[in-house]
C-alpha positions in Angstrom: 19.2 -13.7 29.0 22.7 -13.5 27.4 24.3 -14.0 24.0 27.5 -15.9 23.5 29.7 -14.8 20.6 32.4 -17.2 19.4 35.1 -16.4 16.8 36.4 -19.5 15.2 39.7 -20.1 13.6 39.9 -21.0 9.9 39.3 -24.6 9.0 42.8 -24.8 7.4 44.4 -24.4 10.9 42.9 -27.8 12.0 44.8 -31.0 11.7 41.5 -32.9 11.0 38.1 -31.5 10.2 36.5 -34.6 11.7 37.7 -34.0 15.2 35.3 -32.6 17.7 38.0 -31.1 19.9 38.2 -27.7 18.3 41.3 -25.5 18.8 41.1 -22.5 21.0 38.5 -19.9 20.0 37.8 -16.4 21.2 34.5 -15.9 23.0 32.5 -13.1 24.7 29.4 -13.5 26.8 27.2 -10.4 26.4 24.2 -9.5 28.6 21.0 -8.0 27.1 22.2 -4.5 28.2 25.3 -4.9 26.0 27.8 -5.3 28.8 30.4 -8.0 28.3 30.2 -10.3 31.3 33.0 -12.6 30.3 35.5 -13.0 27.5 38.6 -14.9 26.7 40.1 -17.8 24.8 38.9 -21.4 25.3 38.2 -24.6 23.5 34.5 -25.3 22.7 34.5 -28.2 25.0 35.5 -25.9 27.9 32.6 -23.6 27.2 30.0 -26.3 27.6 28.3 -24.7 30.7 28.4 -21.2 29.1 27.0 -22.5 25.8 24.2 -24.3 27.6 23.3 -21.3 29.7 23.3 -18.7 26.8 20.0 -17.9 25.3 21.7 -17.3 21.9 25.0 -18.5 20.4 26.5 -16.5 17.6 29.2 -18.2 15.5 31.6 -15.9 13.7 33.2 -18.0 11.0 36.7 -17.1 9.8 36.6 -15.0 6.6 38.9 -17.5 4.9 36.1 -20.2 5.2 33.3 -18.1 3.7 33.3 -16.9 0.1 31.2 -13.8 -0.7 29.9 -13.5 -4.2 27.8 -10.9 -6.0 25.7 -12.3 -8.8 22.7 -11.4 -10.8 20.0 -13.9 -10.1 16.8 -14.6 -12.0 13.5 -13.3 -10.6 12.5 -16.5 -8.7 10.6 -17.1 -5.5 12.8 -17.8 -2.4 12.1 -21.5 -2.5 12.9 -21.9 -6.2 16.0 -19.6 -5.9 17.3 -21.8 -3.1 17.1 -24.8 -5.4 18.8 -23.0 -8.3 21.7 -21.5 -6.3 24.1 -24.4 -6.8 23.8 -24.1 -10.5 24.2 -20.3 -10.4 27.4 -20.3 -8.4 29.0 -23.5 -10.0 31.3 -21.5 -12.2 32.5 -19.4 -9.3 33.6 -22.3 -7.1 36.5 -24.8 -7.3 34.5 -27.4 -5.3 31.2 -29.1 -5.9 28.4 -26.6 -5.0 26.2 -29.4 -3.7 28.9 -29.9 -1.0 28.4 -26.3 0.2 25.9 -24.3 2.1 24.8 -21.4 -0.1 22.9 -18.5 1.4 21.6 -15.5 -0.6 21.0 -12.1 1.0 17.7 -10.3 1.1 16.5 -8.6 -2.1 17.0 -4.9 -2.3 14.0 -2.6 -2.5 13.2 0.6 -4.3 16.0 2.7 -5.7 18.7 0.4 -4.3 17.4 -2.5 -6.4 17.3 -0.3 -9.6 20.9 0.9 -9.0 22.4 -2.5 -8.2 20.6 -5.7 -9.3 23.3 -8.0 -7.9 22.5 -10.2 -4.9 25.0 -11.1 -2.2 25.7 -14.8 -1.9 27.7 -16.5 0.9 29.2 -20.0 0.4 30.8 -22.2 3.1 31.7 -25.9 3.1 28.7 -27.9 4.3 30.7 -30.5 6.3 32.6 -27.8 8.2 29.4 -25.9 9.2 27.5 -29.1 10.1 30.5 -30.2 12.3 30.4 -26.9 14.2 26.7 -27.0 14.6 26.7 -30.6 15.7 29.4 -29.9 18.3 27.5 -26.9 19.7 24.2 -28.7 19.8 25.9 -31.5 21.7 27.1 -28.9 24.2 23.6 -27.7 24.7 23.4 -24.7 22.4 20.1 -23.1 21.6 19.1 -20.5 18.9 22.3 -20.8 16.8 23.4 -18.2 14.3 26.4 -18.2 12.0 27.9 -15.1 10.3 30.9 -14.5 8.0 33.6 -12.7 10.0 34.3 -10.1 7.2 30.7 -8.9 7.4 30.9 -8.5 11.2 33.4 -5.7 10.8 31.2 -2.5 10.9 32.0 0.2 8.3 32.6 3.5 10.0 32.7 5.5 6.7 31.4 4.4 3.2 34.8 4.9 1.5 36.9 3.3 4.2 37.6 -0.4 4.3 37.9 -2.3 7.6 40.3 -5.2 8.3 41.0 -7.3 11.4 43.8 -9.7 12.3 43.1 -12.5 14.8 45.9 -14.6 16.2 44.8 -18.1 17.0 47.9 -19.4 18.8 50.3 -18.5 16.0 47.9 -19.0 13.1 46.8 -15.7 11.7 43.3 -15.1 10.3 42.8 -11.9 8.2 39.3 -10.5 7.5 38.8 -7.6 5.2 35.5 -5.8 4.6 35.7 -3.7 1.5 32.2 -2.4 1.3 28.7 -3.2 2.7 28.5 -6.5 0.6 32.1 -7.2 -0.3 34.7 -8.9 1.9 37.6 -11.4 1.7 39.8 -13.3 4.1 42.8 -15.6 4.2 45.0 -17.4 6.7 48.7 -17.2 7.4 51.2 -19.4 9.3 54.4 -17.4 9.3 57.6 -18.2 11.0 58.2 -14.9 12.8 56.2 -11.9 14.1 58.0 -9.4 11.8 57.0 -11.4 8.7 53.4 -11.6 9.9 52.9 -7.9 10.2 54.6 -7.1 6.9 52.9 -9.9 5.0 49.5 -8.8 6.2 50.1 -5.2 5.3 51.4 -6.1 1.9 48.4 -8.4 1.2 45.9 -5.7 2.2 47.8 -3.1 0.1 47.7 -5.4 -2.9 43.9 -5.8 -2.6 43.1 -2.2 -1.7 46.0 -0.1 -3.1 44.2 3.3 -3.1 41.6 2.9 -0.4 41.8 4.1 3.2 41.7 1.2 5.8 41.0 0.8 9.5 43.1 -2.2 10.7 42.3 -3.9 14.0 45.3 -5.9 15.4 45.9 -7.7 18.6 47.0 -5.5 21.5 50.3 -7.3 21.7 51.1 -6.4 18.0 49.7 -2.9 18.0 53.1 -1.1 18.3 54.7 -3.3 15.6 52.0 -2.6 13.1 51.9 1.1 13.9 55.7 1.3 13.3 55.5 -0.5 10.0 52.6 1.7 8.9 54.1 4.9 10.1 54.3 7.5 7.3 52.0 5.5 4.9 48.9 7.6 5.8 46.3 5.2 4.3 46.0 2.7 7.2 44.8 3.5 10.7 45.9 0.8 13.1 43.8 0.2 16.2 43.7 -2.4 19.0 41.3 -5.2 18.4 38.5 -5.8 20.9 35.0 -7.3 21.0 33.0 -4.1 20.8 33.1 -3.7 17.0 32.6 -7.5 16.4 29.5 -7.4 18.5 28.2 -4.3 16.9 28.7 -5.7 13.4 27.1 -9.1 14.3 24.0 -7.4 15.8 23.5 -5.5 12.5 23.7 -8.6 10.3 20.2 -10.1 10.9 18.8 -7.4 8.6 20.9 -8.7 5.7 19.5 -12.3 5.8 23.0 -13.7 5.6 22.7 -16.2 8.5 24.5 -19.3 7.3 22.3 -21.5 9.5 19.4 -20.8 7.1 21.2 -22.9 4.4 21.2 -26.0 6.5 18.3 -28.4 6.7 16.1 -28.4 9.8 17.7 -31.6 11.1 21.2 -30.4 10.5 20.5 -27.0 12.1 18.8 -28.7 15.1 15.6 -26.8 14.5 13.4 -29.7 13.5 10.5 -30.5 15.8 11.5 -32.9 18.5 8.8 -35.2 19.9 11.2 -36.3 22.6 11.0 -32.9 24.3 7.2 -33.1 24.4 6.9 -36.8 25.5 5.9 -36.0 29.1 3.4 -33.2 28.3 1.9 -35.2 25.5 1.7 -38.3 27.7 0.0 -36.3 30.5 -2.5 -34.8 28.0 -3.2 -38.3 26.6 -3.8 -39.6 30.1 -6.1 -36.8 31.0 -8.0 -37.3 27.7 -8.3 -41.0 28.5 -9.6 -40.3 32.0 -12.2 -37.9 30.6 -13.3 -40.3 27.9 -13.7 -43.1 30.4 -15.6 -40.9 32.9 -17.9 -39.6 30.2 -18.6 -43.1 28.9 -19.3 -44.3 32.4 -21.7 -41.4 33.0 -23.4 -42.0 29.7 -23.8 -45.7 30.4 -25.1 -45.0 33.9 -27.7 -42.5 32.6 -28.7 -44.8 29.8 -29.3 -47.6 32.4 -31.4 -45.2 34.5 -33.4 -44.1 31.5 -34.0 -47.7 30.6 -35.1 -48.5 34.1 -37.5 -45.5 34.2 -39.0 -46.5 30.9 -39.4 -50.1 32.0 -41.1 -48.9 35.1 -43.5 -46.6 33.2 -44.3 -49.4 30.7 -45.0 -51.8 33.6 -47.3 -49.2 35.3 -49.1 -48.5 32.1 -49.7 -52.1 31.4 -50.9 -52.6 34.9 -53.4 -49.7 34.5 -54.5 -50.5 31.0 -53.9 -54.3 30.4 -55.9 -54.3 27.2 -53.7 -51.8 25.4 -51.4 -53.6 22.9 -49.6 -50.7 21.2 -47.5 -48.5 23.5 -45.5 -45.7 21.9 -45.5 -43.0 24.5 -46.8 -44.3 27.8 -47.1 -40.8 29.4 -49.0 -39.2 26.6 -51.2 -42.3 26.2 -51.9 -42.4 29.9 -53.0 -38.7 29.8 -55.4 -39.4 26.9 -56.8 -42.4 28.7 -57.4 -40.4 31.9 -59.0 -37.5 30.0 -61.3 -39.9 28.2 -62.2 -41.6 31.4 -63.0 -38.2 33.0 -65.2 -37.3 30.0 -67.0 -40.6 30.1 -67.6 -40.1 33.8 -69.2 -36.7 33.2 -66.3 -34.7 34.5 -65.6 -31.6 32.4 -62.2 -30.9 31.1 -60.7 -27.4 31.6 -61.0 -26.6 27.9 -64.6 -27.9 27.3 -67.2 -25.4 26.2 -69.2 -25.6 29.4 -66.2 -25.1 31.6 -64.8 -22.2 29.5 -68.3 -20.6 29.4 -68.8 -20.9 33.1 -65.5 -19.4 34.1 -65.8 -16.6 31.5 -69.3 -15.8 32.7 -68.0 -15.5 36.3 -65.1 -13.3 35.1 -67.4 -11.1 32.9 -69.9 -10.6 35.7 -67.2 -8.8 37.7 -66.6 -6.2 35.0 -68.5 -2.9 34.7 -69.4 -3.7 31.1 -71.5 -6.7 32.2 -74.3 -4.2 33.0 -75.0 -3.9 29.3 -76.7 -7.2 28.3 -76.0 -6.5 24.6 -72.3 -5.9 24.9 -71.4 -9.5 23.8 -72.2 -10.1 20.2 -71.6 -13.8 20.0 -69.8 -16.8 21.6 -68.1 -19.5 19.5 -66.3 -22.7 20.6 -63.5 -23.8 18.2 -60.5 -26.1 18.7 -60.9 -26.2 22.5 -61.0 -22.3 22.6 -63.9 -20.0 23.4 -64.2 -17.0 21.0 -66.0 -14.0 22.5 -67.0 -11.2 20.1 -67.9 -7.8 21.6 -70.0 -5.2 19.8 -67.9 -2.3 21.0 -64.1 -2.6 20.7 -63.7 0.1 23.4 -65.6 -2.1 25.9 -63.2 -5.0 25.0 -60.1 -2.8 25.7 -61.6 -1.4 28.9 -62.6 -4.8 30.4 -59.6 -6.8 29.1 -57.3 -6.4 32.1 -59.9 -7.3 34.7 -61.3 -10.3 32.8 -57.8 -11.6 32.0 -56.8 -11.4 35.7 -59.9 -13.3 36.7 -59.3 -16.0 34.1 -55.7 -16.5 35.1 -56.8 -17.4 38.6 -58.7 -20.3 37.0 -55.6 -21.4 34.9 -57.1 -19.9 31.7 -55.6 -17.5 29.2 -57.0 -14.6 27.2 -55.6 -13.4 23.9 -56.9 -11.0 21.1 -56.6 -12.6 17.6 -58.5 -9.6 16.2 -60.0 -6.2 17.3 -63.0 -6.7 19.6 -62.4 -10.5 19.8 -61.2 -12.5 22.8 -59.9 -16.0 22.6 -60.1 -17.9 25.9 -58.4 -21.3 26.4 -56.6 -23.5 28.9 -52.9 -23.3 29.7 -50.8 -25.8 27.7 
């Protein structure tokens, strides 16, 4: 996974803001380890393969295109503050604020909020940012971020400002970071190299007359700027490279100043796209349809089988009992008819009194307690169960296991509803 950093020239250097063919811009492809894999100068259209392959694309907009403001804002929620921002910055802008993308930095916390209640606000022309985003999305960009160039210059010391000069084919962009939340930028189109260096130094000196400055300049202009600054003492001139730009850009996500957050989801290319999911969703719908059809088929087949079985049972019941007119549950009714026929024929049911008494008598005869003819107090038949009451509860406990085992061999059960009482019945 890699990150592509792109430093764009100022909008003022373009002949037309509506053209997609952007001028040359500086880029650096950085691996996750921080190593720069590739860098150079190229048009956006020439970076199509690199843009599509990068996991993240970071736009560094020219400082001249982004205004940084510090304003005191009312205590509103993030959603309400976003709606109120155009009215809050209207007096600070020369253009219609509704034609701009306005982003507010994160709220300070603790002592920092008490000491400084101002909020950092970044403003950029909406049509310019949308044009850049649209171009990059068309080239296959993913996970876009956009930062002001002046905030991408890392501050080495709190009291030392940082400035950078970028030469875009003769058009000069100047970015100055005064403090953590203050920065400015402008563009120059001078006639000669000598006037460029002097004009830049004069402009920086006018803005920061007493402050120490670290100035990054192109390698080709390093000697010229050092000669002009020699003896001044306030400005340290160094060769410009990608290292400090990358370091500064990687620190910015904590500030919440990503200009992409001011765009709508459709403009930023982050809205949900059903087109990307059409094949997975189509496959899921097809699988769901197959499952529904198969389940309905199985249900209809089982329903048909159940209807066939019930019709067969009804036919068999009517054949066996032709005089029966009301048939609710043929199986239960058939069991009742068979049991009634067995009783009418003199055949005992398993839970009749005589049958229960006979089986219990045989089981009791095999126990040692049967030697005492007075051990059983009474026999009672109730609800198809035989209740046996023993005079001595100890005898009941001693003989219970043996009698219960003998009854189970005859498909009968033994339970103790009370002390010294056995309840004997058939298995359900």
